[in-house]
C-alpha positions as a printed Julia matrix, in Angstrom:
105×3 Matrix{Float64}:
  -1.0     8.34  -308.21
  -0.69    5.03  -306.02
  -1.78    5.86  -302.84
  -5.41    7.11  -304.14
  -4.98    2.93  -306.26
  -4.97    1.68  -303.37
  -8.42    1.61  -302.71
 -10.55   -0.67  -304.36
 -13.71    1.27  -304.68
 -11.63    4.23  -306.84
  -9.25    1.13  -309.06
 -13.44    0.16  -310.37
 -14.43    4.23  -310.91
 -10.62    3.8   -312.63
 -11.94    0.64  -314.11
 -15.42    2.44  -315.11
 -13.69    5.47  -316.23
 -11.29    3.21  -319.68
 -14.94    3.06  -321.31
 -15.51    6.96  -321.6
 -16.31    9.66  -319.06
 -19.33    9.59  -316.86
 -21.45   11.33  -314.14
 -20.07   11.19  -310.43
 -23.7     9.64  -310.38
 -23.18    6.53  -313.09
 -19.95    6.11  -311.24
 -22.26    5.89  -307.81
 -23.95    3.5   -309.05
 -21.37    1.69  -310.51
 -19.63    0.64  -308.29
 -22.35    0.26  -305.93
 -22.49    3.31  -302.93
 -24.28    7.01  -302.62
 -23.39    9.58  -304.33
 -21.44   11.88  -301.07
 -19.69    9.3   -300.76
 -18.68    8.79  -304.18
 -17.59   12.33  -304.36
 -15.09   12.15  -301.93
 -13.43    9.3   -304.41
 -13.5    11.28  -306.95
 -11.79   14.27  -305.27
  -8.79   11.64  -304.17
  -8.42   11.01  -307.94
  -8.99   14.65  -309.38
  -6.02   15.4   -306.6
  -3.84   12.72  -307.75
  -4.24   13.91  -311.43
  -6.07   10.73  -312.58
  -8.96   12.6   -313.12
 -10.7    15.52  -315.2
 -13.63   16.97  -314.35
 -15.81   19.27  -316.58
 -18.87   21.19  -315.89
 -22.58   19.83  -317.93
 -23.96   23.02  -319.71
 -26.84   24.41  -318.49
 -26.08   22.19  -314.83
 -24.44   23.9   -312.38
 -24.89   20.73  -310.3
 -23.71   18.6   -313.39
 -20.46   17.32  -313.66
 -18.64   14.38  -316.16
 -15.09   12.81  -315.63
 -12.87   11.57  -317.58
  -9.31    9.28  -316.76
  -6.1    11.93  -317.64
  -4.98    9.53  -320.13
  -1.36   10.93  -319.95
  -1.16    9.86  -315.96
  -2.22    6.51  -317.19
   0.38    6.57  -319.31
   2.8     7.35  -317.28
   2.55    4.58  -313.97
   2.44    2.22  -317.07
   5.7     3.2   -318.22
   6.62    3.14  -314.16
   5.37    0.13  -313.57
   6.63   -1.35  -316.73
  10.11   -0.16  -315.19
  10.26   -1.47  -312.06
   8.53   -5.3   -313.31
  12.09   -5.01  -315.92
  13.95   -3.48  -313.05
  12.86   -7.1   -310.68
  12.87   -9.8   -313.63
  16.58   -9.04  -313.87
  16.67   -8.34  -310.25
  15.36  -12.3   -309.94
  17.25  -13.69  -312.83
  20.45  -12.77  -311.77
  19.25  -14.0   -308.31
  18.21  -17.12  -309.62
  21.04  -17.81  -312.79
  23.62  -17.25  -308.72
  20.99  -19.47  -306.75
  22.13  -22.45  -310.05
  25.5   -21.51  -310.14
  25.94  -22.28  -305.8
  24.2   -25.52  -306.56
  25.8   -27.27  -308.8
  28.74  -26.06  -307.29
  27.71  -27.97  -303.9
  26.48  -31.15  -305.68
């Protein structure tokens, strides 16, 4: 999932999908690239489990992409957990550094 989001274009696609489902052509236009290139980015996001795709009725080539909210929520929970851990660790380090500095004075 993080590998998929490492690319700025794919992060922009996720932002665009945050406002609702879109066709691949709309997403390509939204990021200013060719539809063929967008297809590769969408495949990566799909493989990472970040987006779902649904075929459009009466349009053999039409596909609509949407975010998988459950995966975004899971990613946010993980980021929050890691952030809390590092905040705690840095807080402990700060307290240690302040105690050490006071002893030296």
